[in-house]
VOMIVO-589993 format. One record per residue (C-alpha): residue number from 0; residue in three letters; x, y, z. Coordinates in Angstrom, 3 decimals, padded with zeros to 6 digits, m for minus. Example, Ala and Ser with C-alpha at 12.3 -4.5 7.8 and 13.67 -1.06 7.14 Angstrom:
! residues 2
0, ALA, 012.300, m004.500, 007.800
1, SER, 013.670, m001.060, 007.140
***
This chain:
! residues 169
0, MET, 053.795, m003.894, m096.584
1, GLY, 055.193, m003.760, m092.714
2, ASN, 057.218, m006.393, m091.332
3, VAL, 054.329, m007.751, m089.315
4, ALA, 052.176, m008.291, m091.979
5, LYS, 054.905, m009.908, m094.273
6, VAL, 055.395, m012.656, m091.661
7, LEU, 051.692, m013.045, m091.410
8, ALA, 051.535, m013.583, m095.301
9, VAL, 054.414, m015.882, m095.201
10, GLY, 053.273, m017.978, m092.157
11, GLY, 049.611, m018.160, m093.524
12, ALA, 051.007, m019.412, m097.114
13, LEU, 052.900, m022.235, m095.376
14, ALA, 050.333, m023.388, m093.150
15, SER, 048.026, m023.556, m095.931
16, THR, 050.548, m025.684, m098.112
17, LEU, 051.164, m027.818, m094.819
18, PHE, 047.291, m028.447, m094.529
19, ALA, 046.658, m028.963, m098.233
20, ALA, 049.396, m031.971, m097.983
21, VAL, 047.062, m033.846, m095.451
22, PRO, 044.047, m034.148, m097.946
23, ALA, 046.419, m034.882, m100.917
24, GLN, 047.801, m037.774, m099.096
25, ALA, 044.489, m039.089, m097.769
26, SER, 043.281, m038.853, m101.363
27, GLU, 046.625, m040.731, m102.693
28, GLU, 046.303, m043.264, m100.084
29, ALA, 042.727, m044.074, m101.008
30, SER, 043.696, m044.542, m104.854
31, LEU, 046.424, m047.147, m104.128
32, PRO, 045.979, m050.447, m105.501
33, THR, 045.409, m053.289, m102.925
34, ARG, 047.331, m056.078, m101.995
35, THR, 046.922, m059.562, m100.301
36, VAL, 048.263, m060.118, m096.962
37, THR, 048.376, m064.077, m095.944
38, LYS, 049.403, m064.120, m091.893
39, TYR, 050.426, m067.515, m090.384
40, TYR, 050.382, m067.470, m086.493
41, GLY, 052.368, m069.586, m084.208
42, ASP, 049.385, m071.570, m083.150
43, GLY, 048.470, m072.696, m086.709
44, LYS, 045.888, m069.939, m087.407
45, VAL, 045.967, m068.483, m090.888
46, THR, 044.312, m065.007, m091.705
47, THR, 043.810, m063.382, m095.148
48, SER, 043.241, m059.773, m095.473
49, THR, 043.503, m056.932, m097.853
50, GLU, 045.379, m053.426, m097.332
51, PRO, 047.037, m050.496, m099.553
52, ASP, 049.887, m051.581, m101.409
53, TYR, 051.833, m048.662, m099.845
54, ALA, 055.085, m049.154, m101.868
55, LYS, 053.333, m047.990, m104.908
56, ALA, 052.754, m044.647, m103.458
57, LYS, 054.416, m041.449, m104.765
58, SER, 054.797, m039.768, m101.244
59, ALA, 057.787, m040.716, m099.016
60, ALA, 055.261, m040.690, m096.029
61, LEU, 053.112, m043.553, m097.482
62, GLN, 056.023, m045.393, m098.653
63, ALA, 056.993, m045.767, m095.104
64, LYS, 053.917, m047.350, m094.108
65, ALA, 054.867, m050.547, m096.218
66, ALA, 057.358, m051.417, m093.140
67, PHE, 054.960, m050.426, m090.517
68, SER, 052.279, m053.024, m091.797
69, CYS, 054.806, m055.770, m090.556
70, PRO, 053.874, m056.586, m086.827
71, VAL, 056.576, m056.491, m084.223
72, ASP, 057.523, m060.238, m083.615
73, PHE, 056.764, m061.479, m087.168
74, LEU, 058.801, m062.012, m090.252
75, CYS, 057.173, m060.023, m093.207
76, MET, 057.857, m061.490, m097.174
77, TYR, 057.016, m059.503, m100.011
78, GLN, 056.355, m060.332, m103.603
79, HIS, 058.104, m056.931, m105.036
80, GLU, 060.673, m054.605, m103.817
81, ASN, 060.444, m052.071, m101.144
82, GLY, 057.439, m054.115, m099.397
83, GLY, 055.295, m054.049, m102.181
84, GLY, 052.873, m056.603, m103.787
85, ALA, 051.353, m059.478, m102.008
86, ALA, 052.592, m060.352, m098.579
87, PHE, 053.308, m063.824, m096.914
88, ILE, 053.530, m063.185, m092.964
89, LEU, 055.102, m065.512, m090.341
90, GLU, 054.873, m065.179, m086.616
91, ASP, 057.548, m065.986, m084.557
92, PRO, 055.997, m068.616, m082.051
93, GLY, 059.368, m068.587, m079.854
94, SER, 062.165, m070.891, m079.284
95, GLY, 062.986, m074.047, m081.425
96, ARG, 062.845, m074.508, m085.414
97, ASN, 059.967, m072.440, m086.978
98, GLY, 059.327, m071.704, m090.340
99, HIS, 057.590, m073.110, m093.627
100, ASP, 058.708, m075.794, m095.575
101, ASP, 057.045, m075.172, m099.099
102, PHE, 055.728, m072.017, m100.567
103, SER, 054.109, m073.559, m103.328
104, LYS, 051.387, m074.325, m100.604
105, VAL, 050.867, m070.600, m099.690
106, ARG, 047.889, m069.373, m101.434
107, CYS, 048.653, m066.243, m103.514
108, ASP, 046.075, m065.471, m106.356
109, SER, 047.858, m062.178, m107.401
110, CYS, 050.899, m064.212, m107.743
111, GLY, 049.713, m066.477, m110.195
112, GLY, 048.630, m069.076, m107.763
113, SER, 051.183, m069.518, m104.953
114, PHE, 053.918, m067.529, m103.088
115, ASN, 056.482, m069.749, m104.330
116, ASP, 059.289, m068.265, m106.091
117, GLN, 057.853, m064.652, m105.648
118, MET, 059.809, m062.994, m102.883
119, SER, 061.952, m059.544, m103.472
120, SER, 061.778, m058.013, m100.266
121, PHE, 061.516, m058.669, m096.592
122, VAL, 061.085, m057.189, m093.117
123, ASN, 062.348, m059.169, m089.985
124, LYS, 060.713, m057.891, m086.975
125, THR, 061.499, m060.934, m085.155
126, SER, 064.652, m061.278, m082.277
127, LYS, 065.834, m064.200, m084.553
128, THR, 067.940, m064.413, m087.727
129, TRP, 065.868, m066.217, m090.395
130, TYR, 067.109, m068.028, m093.688
131, TRP, 065.438, m068.558, m096.852
132, TYR, 066.073, m070.916, m099.384
133, PHE, 066.114, m071.337, m103.099
134, ASP, 064.393, m075.023, m102.799
135, LYS, 061.698, m076.398, m100.488
136, ASP, 062.352, m077.966, m097.072
137, GLY, 065.546, m075.518, m096.724
138, TYR, 067.347, m077.047, m099.437
139, GLY, 069.574, m074.949, m101.991
140, GLU, 071.161, m071.604, m101.508
141, GLN, 070.824, m070.090, m097.886
142, HIS, 070.579, m066.541, m097.342
143, ASN, 070.190, m064.630, m094.091
144, MET, 067.224, m062.306, m093.171
145, ASN, 068.570, m060.203, m090.344
146, TRP, 066.691, m058.004, m088.198
147, THR, 065.323, m054.850, m090.325
148, ASP, 062.397, m052.323, m089.507
149, LYS, 062.236, m051.209, m093.122
150, PRO, 062.021, m053.369, m096.285
151, PHE, 065.172, m054.992, m097.293
152, ASN, 065.457, m055.937, m101.198
153, LEU, 066.962, m059.008, m102.506
154, VAL, 069.756, m058.466, m105.220
155, PRO, 068.220, m058.649, m108.474
156, ARG, 069.487, m062.462, m109.138
157, GLU, 067.745, m063.528, m105.919
158, HIS, 064.216, m061.863, m106.984
159, ASP, 061.562, m064.746, m107.310
160, LYS, 063.692, m067.546, m105.855
161, ALA, 062.636, m068.443, m102.402
162, SER, 060.716, m071.779, m101.792
163, SER, 061.108, m072.242, m098.015
164, VAL, 062.181, m070.290, m094.923
165, TYR, 063.367, m071.087, m091.348
166, SER, 064.814, m069.695, m088.312
167, TRP, 067.010, m072.336, m086.336
168, ARG, 067.447, m070.993, m082.975
***
């Protein structure tokens, strides 16, 4: 076989491999379980939707979508590590004290009723440092939530402990 034929054969094999990955990724995405996303807007509006739980994907490209589902100017808190499970999302409405006093009032059917004591990871795409607390109304241990564009996993002893969250600036 000549050199040109070898190059064409290798190039064709590589192209077929790349094009085969796209349908496989789409197939995996379609088979992912869904999660509930509860979004609180600065004007008081609350919406609930479902989306694929990208954190459960085998493909790294699909796993990366877990962070992309958190919009700019929002704080996104997730039930499981790596941005997985149910999501509770707060819009940063601007200046002043912002947050949520009591996660037990945030409905989450897949969490057993509420988002209280459920958070294991977060994404903070706001311009503020937020703080989460073990207890409602900003009491108990305080933990920083600095800006990050990919899921930040809490240390294991802090999983399922959050009950309130605030930004103080």
